[in-house]
BAFI-3210 file (N, C-alpha, C; in Angstrom, 3 decimals, decimal comma, padded with zeros to 6 digits):
// residues 297
n [1|2|3|4|5|6|7|8|9|10|11|12|13|14|15|16|17|18|19|20|21|22|23|24|25|26|27|28|29|30|31|32|33|34|35|36|37|38|39|40|41|42|43|44|45|46|47|48|49|50|51|52|53|54|55|56|57|58|59|60|61|62|63|64|65|66|67|68|69|70|71|72|73|74|75|76|77|78|79|80|81|82|83|84|85|86|87|88|89|90|91|92|93|94|95|96|97|98|99|100|101|102|103|104|105|106|107|108|109|110|111|112|113|114|115|116|117|118|119|120|121|122|123|124|125|126|127|128|129|130|131|132|133|134|135|136|137|138|139|140|141|142|143|144|145|146|147|148|149|150|151|152|153|154|155|156|157|158|159|160|161|162|163|164|165|166|167|168|169|170|171|172|173|174|175|176|177|178|179|180|181|182|183|184|185|186|187|188|189|190|191|192|193|194|195|196|197|198|199|200|201|202|203|204|205|206|207|208|209|210|211|212|213|214|215|216|217|218|219|220|221|222|223|224|225|226|227|228|229|230|231|232|233|234|235|236|237|238|239|240|241|242|243|244|245|246|247|248|249|250|251|252|253|254|255|256|257|258|259|260|261|262|263|264|265|266|267|268|269|270|271|272|273|274|275|276|277|278|279|280|281|282|283|284|285|286|287|288|289|290|291|292|293|294|295|296|297]
n.u [022,483|019,346|015,865|012,645|009,850|007,038|005,831|006,114|006,112|005,930|006,473|005,454|004,370|004,319|006,011|008,022|010,347|010,192|009,533|009,368|010,177|008,411|009,604|008,319|008,594|008,189|006,859|006,474|007,235|005,131|001,756|-000,476|-003,689|-005,594|-004,055|-003,531|-002,397|-002,456|-001,648|001,227|002,357|002,878|005,920|006,187|005,322|001,828|-001,614|-003,893|-006,984|-009,269|-012,428|-014,189|-013,248|-013,057|-014,368|-015,747|-014,824|-013,514|-010,922|-008,850|-009,191|-009,338|-006,550|-005,167|-002,570|-002,551|-005,333|-006,704|-008,534|-011,800|-015,388|-017,530|-020,780|-020,353|-018,606|-015,186|-013,739|-010,899|-008,983|-007,086|-005,218|-004,617|-003,343|-000,523|000,672|001,886|001,222|000,298|-002,643|-002,734|-001,083|-002,872|-005,029|-007,438|-008,454|-006,904|-007,564|-006,803|-004,056|-000,364|001,356|003,993|007,001|010,400|013,588|016,246|019,254|020,379|018,289|016,608|017,791|017,931|015,097|014,502|016,386|015,201|013,561|015,493|016,070|013,742|014,112|016,372|015,345|013,258|014,159|013,869|013,622|014,283|012,450|012,051|009,829|006,936|004,975|007,996|010,774|013,306|013,078|014,199|017,238|019,711|019,659|018,221|019,926|022,085|021,009|020,070|022,825|023,767|022,017|022,529|025,344|025,053|023,787|021,186|018,779|017,956|015,076|013,933|011,296|009,635|008,631|010,059|010,716|013,155|016,547|019,003|021,558|021,001|019,583|021,152|022,723|021,108|020,480|022,902|023,327|021,041|019,010|016,764|014,613|011,380|009,497|007,054|005,267|003,307|001,801|002,534|002,374|003,577|001,982|-000,541|000,307|001,335|-001,267|-002,545|-000,723|000,714|003,289|005,381|006,582|009,382|011,952|011,285|011,142|013,811|015,113|014,032|015,172|017,915|017,694|016,892|019,081|021,018|020,306|017,881|014,690|011,271|008,511|005,909|002,387|-000,052|-003,475|-005,537|-008,909|-010,115|-007,954|-005,391|-005,801|-006,420|-006,070|-004,078|-002,345|-001,489|-000,185|001,565|003,432|003,765|005,678|007,791|008,490|009,413|011,728|013,585|014,124|012,878|011,600|009,422|006,168|004,104|000,816|-001,771|-004,677|-006,848|-008,083|-010,552|-009,514|-008,060|-009,952|-011,197|-008,856|-008,399|-010,733|-009,904|-007,930|-009,223|-009,463|-010,473|-011,664|-011,018|-011,857|-013,868|-016,178|-014,967|-014,930|-013,339|-011,219|-011,812|-012,501|-011,153|-008,442|-007,570|-007,728|-006,166|-003,607|-003,449|-002,974|-000,549|000,955|001,018|002,569|004,651|007,827|007,633|006,836|003,657|001,743|-000,981|-001,544]
n.v [019,448|018,849|017,607|016,799|016,462|014,850|014,511|013,770|011,258|010,276|007,711|005,323|001,943|-000,011|000,001|-001,277|-002,836|-002,550|000,512|003,542|006,642|007,700|008,745|010,460|010,509|012,950|012,311|009,790|006,972|005,353|004,736|003,777|002,361|002,285|003,886|004,812|007,124|009,322|012,204|012,056|011,570|013,395|014,762|017,172|019,646|019,738|021,134|020,381|020,231|020,232|019,548|019,276|020,044|022,749|026,004|027,954|030,719|032,250|033,261|032,092|032,408|035,313|035,595|034,228|034,929|034,274|033,885|031,619|030,419|030,343|030,920|028,364|026,668|024,250|024,812|026,174|026,282|024,983|026,239|024,427|024,836|027,502|027,636|027,803|026,499|028,048|027,851|030,214|030,272|027,948|029,022|030,992|030,013|028,826|026,667|024,528|023,394|023,852|022,364|022,670|020,267|018,656|019,682|021,413|020,247|020,511|018,208|018,871|020,174|018,323|015,784|016,368|016,228|013,459|012,515|012,781|010,908|009,082|007,633|005,838|004,330|002,585|001,373|-000,136|-001,435|-000,208|002,371|004,480|004,817|005,186|006,288|006,883|008,215|007,621|007,065|006,273|008,089|010,183|009,353|009,827|011,511|010,049|007,978|008,940|010,124|007,839|006,616|008,842|008,350|005,723|006,172|007,378|005,487|004,755|002,532|001,426|001,660|000,815|001,566|000,658|000,960|-000,152|000,791|001,611|002,836|000,417|000,975|003,186|002,073|-000,045|001,810|002,696|000,372|000,032|001,370|000,605|-001,446|-002,773|-004,009|-003,062|-004,096|-003,383|-005,917|-005,934|-007,202|-010,276|-010,549|-009,094|-007,315|-007,470|-005,591|-003,858|-002,472|-001,894|-000,126|001,523|000,847|-001,781|-004,806|-005,637|-004,436|-003,761|-006,492|-007,224|-005,422|-006,467|-008,923|-007,980|-006,438|-008,928|-010,700|-009,232|-007,896|-008,148|-008,480|-007,829|-009,019|-007,052|-007,102|-005,394|-006,049|-005,978|-006,272|-007,986|-007,346|-008,367|-010,309|-012,920|-016,644|-017,654|-015,531|-015,140|-017,637|-017,517|-015,216|-016,065|-018,374|-016,834|-015,362|-017,541|-018,955|-016,475|-016,889|-015,465|-014,436|-013,364|-012,143|-009,977|-008,930|-006,523|-005,590|-004,083|-000,681|002,055|004,476|006,347|007,852|010,457|011,840|012,280|013,531|015,986|016,737|017,213|014,783|011,881|008,830|005,887|003,669|003,219|001,742|-000,837|-003,183|-003,245|-005,276|-008,145|-010,993|-012,121|-011,636|-013,211|-015,647|-015,072|-015,023|-017,463|-019,240|-018,104|-018,686|-021,567|-021,943|-021,005|-020,663|-018,624|-016,434|-015,238|-012,297|-010,539|-007,312]
n.w [022,797|021,653|022,085|020,558|022,717|023,738|026,070|029,681|031,962|035,267|037,788|036,496|035,945|034,152|031,935|031,408|034,027|037,848|039,234|037,051|034,887|032,162|029,033|026,393|023,046|020,673|017,048|014,888|012,562|011,736|010,995|012,464|012,722|014,674|016,880|019,916|021,034|019,207|018,688|019,104|016,873|014,663|013,667|014,473|016,779|017,920|017,831|020,259|021,275|023,769|023,971|026,350|028,497|027,667|028,434|026,958|027,135|025,100|025,078|024,219|021,530|020,675|021,539|019,450|017,258|014,514|013,762|013,849|015,345|016,389|017,740|017,403|016,652|017,859|019,935|020,697|017,380|015,355|012,818|010,910|009,150|009,037|011,429|013,577|015,360|017,897|020,488|022,056|022,676|024,404|026,490|027,953|028,408|030,548|031,630|030,715|028,271|025,740|024,545|023,678|022,174|022,394|023,055|022,588|024,209|026,156|026,852|029,043|030,555|030,779|032,082|034,931|035,854|035,227|037,080|039,452|040,855|041,401|043,631|043,993|041,797|041,991|044,645|043,587|041,267|038,767|036,338|033,397|030,804|027,483|025,215|022,839|020,310|018,733|019,700|017,809|015,518|016,682|017,152|017,712|020,037|021,890|022,034|023,483|025,880|027,007|027,445|029,174|031,595|032,244|032,746|035,106|036,882|036,476|035,265|032,022|029,497|026,259|024,538|021,450|018,223|015,953|013,522|012,109|011,128|010,356|011,730|013,182|014,985|016,080|017,475|019,552|020,875|022,511|024,778|026,009|028,409|028,334|025,919|024,822|022,357|019,869|018,182|015,817|013,818|011,765|009,031|006,132|004,333|005,594|007,702|006,583|005,434|007,850|009,476|007,565|006,655|005,542|007,577|007,325|007,788|010,585|011,604|011,196|013,245|015,246|015,367|015,750|018,342|020,150|020,010|021,234|023,602|026,855|025,690|025,193|023,617|022,655|021,856|020,874|021,058|018,681|017,556|014,866|013,499|014,234|015,859|015,019|014,935|013,018|013,041|015,585|016,610|014,727|015,684|018,015|017,217|016,074|018,507|019,343|017,818|018,038|020,665|022,799|025,875|027,162|026,333|026,272|025,912|025,105|025,188|023,232|023,434|023,867|024,721|023,623|021,795|022,155|021,665|019,073|017,879|019,327|017,817|015,252|013,488|012,203|013,576|013,087|014,486|016,160|016,406|016,745|019,432|022,740|023,567|025,557|026,716|024,663|024,992|026,652|025,598|023,235|024,636|025,825|023,557|022,673|024,580|024,587|021,915|022,352|023,883|025,955|028,576|029,190|029,634|030,058|029,891]
ca.u [021,558|017,855|014,973|011,381|009,249|005,623|005,388|007,291|005,196|006,599|005,844|005,024|004,558|003,788|006,708|009,601|010,681|009,891|008,997|009,699|009,744|008,942|009,542|007,413|009,356|007,232|006,984|006,239|007,065|004,249|000,222|-001,339|-005,093|-006,043|-003,266|-004,108|-001,727|-002,295|-000,796|002,556|002,603|003,379|007,314|006,364|004,343|000,212|-002,620|-004,552|-008,314|-010,160|-013,864|-014,592|-012,626|-013,534|-015,676|-016,240|-014,471|-012,995|-009,560|-007,796|-009,480|-008,959|-005,021|-004,223|-002,091|-002,907|-006,960|-006,963|-009,556|-013,373|-016,213|-018,661|-021,994|-019,726|-017,645|-014,144|-013,227|-009,687|-008,694|-005,993|-004,420|-003,952|-002,839|001,018|000,928|002,677|001,110|-000,258|-003,888|-002,458|-000,720|-003,699|-006,413|-007,784|-008,730|-006,266|-008,343|-005,961|-002,592|000,575|001,917|005,372|008,215|011,885|014,177|017,913|019,672|020,568|016,873|015,694|018,365|017,567|014,017|014,492|016,981|014,530|013,048|016,539|016,055|012,778|014,363|016,976|014,499|012,139|014,911|013,274|014,604|013,756|011,571|011,800|008,845|006,771|005,746|009,016|012,267|013,852|012,647|015,450|018,189|020,924|019,407|017,982|020,978|022,938|020,116|020,350|024,129|024,081|021,479|023,520|026,649|024,491|023,135|020,041|018,470|017,312|014,692|013,637|009,621|009,843|007,986|011,356|010,648|014,412|017,598|019,593|022,820|020,447|018,653|021,823|023,097|020,046|020,648|024,294|022,953|019,624|019,064|015,730|013,733|009,872|009,362|005,895|004,898|001,714|001,334|003,884|002,276|003,780|000,878|-001,558|001,077|001,210|-002,648|-002,861|000,165|001,083|004,259|005,523|007,357|010,518|012,790|010,913|011,211|015,043|015,623|013,211|016,386|018,909|017,442|016,783|020,351|021,997|019,376|016,578|013,771|010,041|007,486|004,531|001,390|-001,252|-004,255|-006,679|-009,925|-010,202|-006,773|-004,094|-006,458|-006,864|-005,360|-002,718|-001,170|-001,172|000,646|003,133|003,634|004,611|006,662|008,518|009,322|010,341|012,789|014,416|014,468|012,199|011,307|008,212|005,343|002,843|-000,605|-001,832|-005,617|-007,336|-008,974|-010,907|-009,362|-007,634|-010,729|-011,163|-007,917|-008,909|-011,670|-009,284|-006,970|-010,028|-009,507|-011,592|-011,360|-011,624|-011,850|-015,064|-017,170|-014,318|-015,067|-012,389|-010,699|-011,942|-012,181|-010,164|-007,000|-007,229|-007,763|-004,731|-002,698|-003,096|-002,235|000,599|001,758|001,048|003,163|005,944|008,747|007,845|006,006|002,845|001,087|-002,059|-001,423]
ca.v [018,552|018,917|016,569|017,235|015,873|015,031|013,979|012,730|010,850|009,746|006,354|004,481|000,548|-000,725|000,439|-002,150|-003,337|-001,409|002,084|004,210|007,465|007,661|009,822|010,300|011,336|013,428|011,656|008,400|006,818|004,435|005,537|002,676|002,939|002,414|004,290|005,793|008,449|010,081|013,524|011,922|010,813|014,186|015,243|018,723|020,072|019,913|021,771|019,374|020,788|019,301|020,381|019,059|021,082|024,014|026,788|028,735|032,050|032,706|033,957|031,729|033,152|036,512|035,903|033,795|035,592|033,738|034,055|030,258|029,798|031,132|030,113|028,055|026,291|023,192|025,502|026,486|025,633|025,138|026,431|023,742|025,351|028,533|027,272|028,056|026,037|028,829|027,746|031,321|029,894|027,142|029,738|031,534|028,758|028,813|025,112|023,454|022,813|023,776|022,129|022,294|018,721|018,633|020,695|021,131|020,158|020,134|017,334|019,804|020,429|017,009|014,895|016,429|016,121|012,150|011,752|013,235|009,679|008,042|006,318|004,879|003,455|001,895|000,548|-000,938|-002,126|000,440|003,359|005,569|004,335|006,074|005,666|007,607|008,112|006,555|007,103|006,072|009,229|010,985|008,453|010,367|012,057|008,664|006,999|010,056|010,222|006,354|006,421|009,619|007,651|004,833|006,508|007,947|004,234|004,505|001,648|002,209|000,739|001,326|000,930|000,720|000,142|-000,986|000,988|002,713|002,217|-000,503|001,651|004,182|001,032|-000,715|002,942|002,921|-000,740|000,027|001,975|000,147|-002,492|-003,847|-003,450|-003,373|-004,308|-003,995|-006,810|-005,496|-008,244|-010,836|-010,747|-007,460|-006,629|-006,740|-004,634|-002,413|-001,840|-001,295|000,620|002,392|000,397|-003,511|-004,851|-006,102|-004,045|-004,258|-007,832|-007,444|-004,852|-007,364|-009,988|-007,407|-006,707|-010,301|-011,081|-008,707|-007,155|-008,587|-008,058|-008,092|-008,485|-006,326|-007,374|-004,824|-007,047|-005,389|-007,003|-007,984|-007,042|-009,368|-011,388|-014,405|-017,717|-017,769|-014,528|-015,311|-018,573|-016,997|-014,419|-017,146|-019,058|-016,124|-015,364|-018,757|-018,674|-015,520|-017,221|-014,145|-015,158|-012,668|-011,548|-008,919|-008,613|-005,244|-005,506|-002,715|-000,292|003,105|005,590|007,742|008,186|011,993|012,659|012,255|014,720|017,210|016,888|017,213|013,587|010,816|007,560|004,378|002,158|003,640|000,753|-001,970|-003,609|-003,431|-006,771|-008,670|-012,416|-012,446|-011,266|-014,435|-016,607|-014,990|-015,465|-019,140|-019,451|-017,894|-019,752|-022,907|-022,375|-020,076|-020,760|-017,287|-016,211|-014,452|-011,775|-009,685|-006,108]
ca.w [022,308|021,767|021,246|020,790|023,331|023,966|027,494|030,601|032,954|036,251|038,747|035,566|036,351|032,915|031,093|032,172|035,324|038,660|039,085|035,995|034,366|030,598|028,020|025,125|022,158|019,350|016,152|014,530|011,581|011,420|011,200|012,966|012,860|016,290|017,907|021,515|021,132|017,606|019,052|019,156|015,509|013,705|014,092|014,775|017,427|017,309|019,014|020,908|021,946|024,929|024,142|027,616|029,172|027,170|029,142|025,777|027,501|023,893|025,480|022,927|019,882|021,218|021,598|018,526|016,385|013,074|013,707|013,726|016,643|016,711|018,403|016,212|017,282|018,831|020,758|019,726|016,396|015,289|011,571|011,197|007,820|009,692|013,079|013,737|016,767|018,667|021,725|022,722|023,262|025,403|027,680|028,309|028,619|032,029|032,147|029,878|027,220|024,636|024,787|022,407|022,293|021,470|023,170|022,388|025,324|026,203|027,703|030,674|031,064|030,885|033,126|036,322|035,896|035,187|038,276|040,485|041,340|041,309|044,754|043,771|040,327|042,654|045,282|042,900|040,095|037,570|035,960|032,712|029,578|026,338|024,313|021,855|019,434|018,451|019,993|016,776|015,137|017,094|017,710|018,307|021,265|022,426|022,383|024,266|026,852|027,697|028,098|030,235|032,303|032,567|033,780|036,461|037,522|036,254|034,296|030,785|028,424|025,069|023,851|020,319|017,160|015,368|012,266|012,356|010,273|011,434|012,574|014,572|015,831|017,153|018,442|020,631|021,634|023,085|026,283|026,837|029,447|028,171|024,676|024,847|021,020|019,504|016,897|015,639|012,744|011,034|007,586|005,689|003,659|006,538|008,487|005,515|005,593|009,077|010,106|006,646|006,285|005,683|008,642|006,960|008,841|011,907|011,951|011,252|014,397|016,344|015,528|016,359|019,801|020,582|020,042|022,175|024,813|027,030|024,879|025,571|022,642|023,133|020,805|020,740|020,389|017,796|017,114|013,365|012,566|014,603|016,622|014,406|015,256|012,424|013,328|017,174|016,199|014,093|016,556|018,908|016,765|015,901|019,861|020,152|017,061|018,749|022,512|023,459|026,960|027,564|025,673|026,671|025,436|025,181|024,803|022,453|024,267|023,062|025,466|023,218|020,834|022,455|021,042|017,736|018,327|019,486|016,674|014,134|012,690|012,222|014,139|012,214|015,466|017,177|016,246|017,471|020,642|023,246|023,759|027,015|026,828|023,466|025,041|027,618|024,500|022,742|025,722|025,756|022,424|022,669|025,658|023,902|020,620|022,355|025,394|026,897|029,695|028,526|030,321|029,711|030,875]
c.u [020,184|017,050|013,573|010,386|007,673|005,088|006,242|006,000|005,798|005,992|004,810|004,912|004,432|004,823|007,974|009,318|010,502|009,163|009,631|009,142|009,910|008,707|008,992|008,005|008,179|007,577|007,153|006,437|005,744|002,699|-000,464|-002,809|-005,634|-005,018|-003,983|-003,500|-001,354|-001,679|000,513|003,033|003,251|005,014|007,507|005,143|002,935|-000,306|-003,493|-005,624|-008,995|-011,589|-014,511|-014,434|-012,899|-014,633|-016,201|-015,926|-014,141|-011,757|-008,749|-008,144|-009,132|-007,185|-004,548|-003,741|-002,366|-004,643|-007,245|-008,296|-010,898|-014,246|-017,308|-020,136|-021,223|-018,590|-016,435|-013,754|-012,000|-009,467|-007,363|-004,464|-004,063|-003,224|-001,520|001,466|001,996|002,513|000,729|-001,639|-003,597|-002,045|-001,735|-005,256|-006,388|-007,700|-007,991|-006,853|-007,527|-004,488|-001,778|001,412|003,275|006,475|009,887|012,681|015,547|017,920|019,812|019,295|016,426|016,370|017,769|016,174|013,877|015,185|016,254|014,007|014,151|016,451|015,039|013,228|015,618|016,427|013,843|012,760|014,284|013,982|013,648|013,405|011,779|011,094|008,328|005,078|006,685|010,226|013,144|013,929|013,808|016,513|019,364|020,865|019,071|018,867|021,875|022,178|020,425|021,744|024,362|023,212|021,992|024,740|026,229|023,943|022,072|019,746|017,817|016,477|014,020|012,126|009,691|008,961|009,008|011,541|011,849|015,240|018,199|021,012|022,104|019,922|019,819|022,523|022,613|020,579|021,815|023,902|021,692|019,922|017,982|014,970|012,097|009,522|007,798|006,028|003,704|001,120|002,875|003,600|002,597|003,019|-000,157|-001,070|000,956|000,016|-002,977|-002,157|000,942|002,536|004,619|006,498|008,732|011,607|012,835|011,617|012,946|015,569|015,189|014,622|017,507|018,821|017,454|018,237|021,343|021,398|018,206|015,454|012,388|009,400|006,276|003,447|000,011|-002,312|-005,442|-007,527|-010,141|-008,944|-005,638|-004,436|-006,803|-005,700|-003,802|-001,779|-000,743|-000,152|001,836|003,870|004,487|005,780|007,972|009,308|010,050|011,719|013,946|014,546|014,173|011,642|009,846|007,604|004,410|001,934|-001,132|-003,473|-006,193|-008,395|-009,186|-010,621|-008,847|-008,283|-011,008|-010,035|-007,904|-009,839|-010,747|-008,329|-007,681|-009,642|-010,298|-011,076|-011,834|-012,040|-012,905|-015,885|-016,148|-014,359|-013,587|-012,258|-011,009|-011,588|-011,134|-008,761|-006,424|-006,848|-006,589|-003,781|-002,487|-002,701|-000,898|001,608|002,083|001,927|004,302|006,728|008,640|006,719|005,044|002,178|000,049|-001,958|-001,901]
c.v [019,016|017,963|017,209|016,335|015,962|014,857|013,446|012,540|009,983|008,406|005,932|003,086|-000,404|-000,679|-000,291|-002,352|-002,063|-000,215|003,108|005,517|007,085|008,791|009,670|011,321|011,668|012,711|010,187|008,170|006,010|005,441|004,419|003,150|003,120|003,313|005,207|006,997|009,211|011,599|013,090|011,602|011,895|014,692|016,696|018,940|020,042|020,425|020,769|020,133|019,654|020,110|019,929|019,849|022,616|024,699|027,971|030,164|032,900|033,483|033,419|032,330|034,380|036,616|035,231|034,752|035,478|033,671|032,728|029,756|030,840|030,167|029,612|027,356|024,676|023,777|026,211|025,993|026,150|025,103|025,612|024,478|026,724|028,577|027,391|027,232|026,578|028,584|029,007|030,854|029,108|027,895|030,335|030,884|028,624|027,462|024,221|022,919|022,904|023,366|022,218|021,165|019,021|019,905|020,241|021,462|019,617|018,976|017,929|019,963|019,256|016,035|015,312|016,194|014,211|011,576|011,987|012,161|008,596|007,042|005,415|003,863|002,465|000,783|-000,576|-001,897|-001,450|001,209|004,131|004,829|005,462|005,162|007,168|007,575|007,230|007,252|007,521|007,355|010,301|010,116|008,688|010,830|010,771|008,215|007,432|009,946|008,881|006,176|007,318|009,078|006,716|005,056|006,921|006,729|004,035|003,383|002,267|001,028|001,379|001,070|001,445|000,285|-000,537|-000,396|001,995|001,962|001,588|000,125|002,758|003,254|000,706|000,188|003,162|001,531|-000,691|000,313|001,404|-001,238|-003,504|-003,234|-003,834|-002,969|-004,925|-004,734|-006,639|-006,565|-009,178|-010,974|-009,105|-007,036|-006,319|-005,530|-003,542|-001,731|-001,360|-000,438|001,527|002,068|-001,234|-003,162|-005,662|-005,776|-004,086|-005,560|-007,973|-006,682|-005,727|-008,322|-009,448|-007,144|-007,953|-010,892|-010,538|-007,727|-008,204|-007,928|-008,590|-007,872|-007,977|-006,356|-006,453|-005,387|-006,202|-006,378|-006,851|-007,716|-008,191|-010,250|-012,915|-015,524|-017,938|-016,911|-014,802|-016,505|-018,170|-016,048|-015,411|-017,883|-018,127|-015,381|-016,446|-019,155|-017,887|-015,797|-016,048|-015,065|-014,259|-012,138|-010,859|-008,570|-007,459|-005,366|-003,835|-002,106|001,293|004,588|006,705|008,332|009,649|012,526|012,958|013,481|016,043|017,688|017,204|016,164|012,638|009,634|006,518|003,651|002,546|002,614|-000,530|-002,134|-003,709|-004,881|-007,135|-009,942|-012,956|-012,394|-012,472|-015,647|-016,508|-015,394|-016,711|-019,597|-019,051|-018,541|-021,288|-023,236|-021,385|-020,944|-019,859|-017,314|-015,287|-013,937|-010,625|-008,672|-004,871]
c.w [022,805|021,313|021,707|021,181|023,515|025,273|028,413|032,036|034,105|037,060|037,567|036,099|035,318|031,870|031,175|033,398|036,488|038,367|038,067|035,675|033,016|029,894|026,698|024,247|021,115|018,262|015,985|013,233|010,953|011,563|011,506|013,117|013,983|017,156|018,866|021,635|019,789|017,790|019,071|017,977|014,688|014,350|013,935|015,878|016,924|018,396|019,393|021,898|022,649|024,896|025,517|028,441|029,149|028,148|028,210|026,111|026,159|024,229|024,480|021,537|019,903|021,033|020,542|017,431|014,891|012,905|013,227|014,300|016,501|017,334|017,286|017,071|018,152|019,690|019,883|018,611|015,709|013,554|011,596|010,055|008,224|010,945|012,946|014,835|017,559|019,930|022,633|023,367|024,426|026,867|028,292|028,722|029,843|032,495|031,348|028,724|025,715|024,979|023,347|022,887|021,647|021,828|023,024|023,644|025,303|027,156|028,873|031,142|031,720|032,011|034,554|036,669|036,214|036,494|039,676|041,347|041,092|042,590|044,661|042,380|041,393|043,599|044,672|041,483|038,674|037,255|034,902|031,421|028,401|025,446|023,309|021,726|019,291|018,609|018,766|015,638|015,631|017,810|018,423|019,736|022,100|023,235|023,596|025,605|027,544|028,433|028,909|031,502|033,058|033,220|035,097|037,456|037,290|034,845|033,167|030,133|027,491|024,706|022,263|019,233|016,017|014,093|012,379|011,285|011,365|011,902|013,744|015,208|016,843|017,866|019,880|021,606|022,790|024,283|026,930|027,487|029,020|027,052|024,966|023,350|020,557|018,367|016,673|014,295|011,923|009,811|007,131|004,959|004,567|007,335|007,753|005,820|006,900|009,827|009,066|006,290|006,368|006,944|008,389|007,807|010,011|012,526|012,221|012,429|015,460|016,412|016,289|017,697|020,729|020,952|021,244|023,474|025,222|026,379|025,048|024,322|023,087|022,099|021,539|020,002|019,725|017,129|015,557|012,449|012,830|015,307|016,363|014,665|014,536|012,546|014,800|017,139|015,781|014,828|017,654|018,760|016,575|017,370|019,917|019,222|017,409|020,081|023,194|024,803|027,367|026,392|026,334|025,807|025,963|024,693|024,500|023,226|023,226|023,789|024,540|021,816|021,022|021,769|019,567|017,398|018,282|018,610|015,087|013,199|013,196|012,960|013,950|013,225|016,600|017,235|016,721|018,764|021,416|023,560|025,121|026,927|025,610|024,024|026,078|026,407|023,749|023,280|025,677|024,777|022,099|023,510|024,954|022,573|021,124|023,772|026,284|027,702|029,147|029,514|029,943|030,644|030,478]
res [m|f|a|l|l|n|n|i|q|r|f|c|l|h|d|g|p|g|i|r|t|t|v|f|f|q|g|c|p|l|r|c|e|w|c|a|n|p|e|t|q|n|a|a|p|v|l|l|h|n|s|i|r|c|i|g|c|g|e|c|a|a|t|c|p|g|g|a|l|k|s|g|t|n|g|i|e|v|d|r|a|r|c|r|v|c|g|a|c|a|e|i|c|p|t|g|a|m|r|r|m|g|e|r|v|s|m|e|e|l|l|p|t|l|l|r|d|a|r|y|y|v|q|s|g|g|g|v|t|l|s|g|g|e|p|g|m|q|p|e|f|a|a|a|l|m|k|a|l|r|d|r|g|v|g|t|a|l|e|t|c|g|f|c|g|a|e|a|f|e|g|m|l|e|p|c|d|t|v|l|f|d|v|k|h|t|n|p|e|v|h|r|r|g|c|g|a|d|n|g|l|i|l|e|n|l|g|r|a|a|r|s|r|e|t|v|v|r|l|p|l|i|g|g|f|n|d|d|e|q|n|l|i|a|t|a|e|l|a|k|r|l|n|i|r|r|i|d|v|l|p|f|h|r|l|g|a|s|k|y|t|g|l|d|r|a|y|g|y|a|d|v|e|p|m|g|a|g|a|g|r|a|a|a|l|l|r|e|h|s|s|a|r|v|f|v|v]
***
């Protein structure tokens, strides 16, 4: 069994309880305008070019079998139409300026890597978190991976946008200990405008998660999109109806802006200010109108 993975990060502290390893799946069904990890959105590998690391040696252009790379006035330029995302440039780049994001990994390859820190999971009450992208794009592998980890005594968490078929979502819930569930907006039309799809299926799956597993609502707080009082109160009331005991507020930042440049994509949130004091105001409203513990993380 194989999955297309974007990255694996060890010693994570904000993706569930304790010390964790986070597995980032490649591919996401949503297109959130502010996404901090746009390199995970495509359900196929992508080439990410970091112009800051690039020293202009030209080795990548000389190596590219499709002639997709050339030296321009702003350094190396990528012809996305010709790029095969074969990874030849990434293999030869001396500084890591070229990276092929999205690698096919087998269960047999992945498990030893994840079990390497098992003693830290046990001592801290941690484990492994599946994130992305969206694990629900590859639900059979995600469910099988969590079951294999649980069978070996490792705690599991699923970080999800919730946009996944009901049967596939329930399959992932079964071997999962904790669900970290993104709630980006409560209004379906606003959600569609900002994320590319309405939230009907998402809210249905939130209900499924809350009924069967410890579920944490995660609110990415985006100025001008979901930080208004009406939506914050509606989010709090939704959590209260579902008896959700924790809400994490994730203030907007622009740390992913350079990735859009590296993918030759426009970044529409360059002029949106990072959330500062607004996060505290949002957290206060959420506490006032829900029975959940609320954290700014």
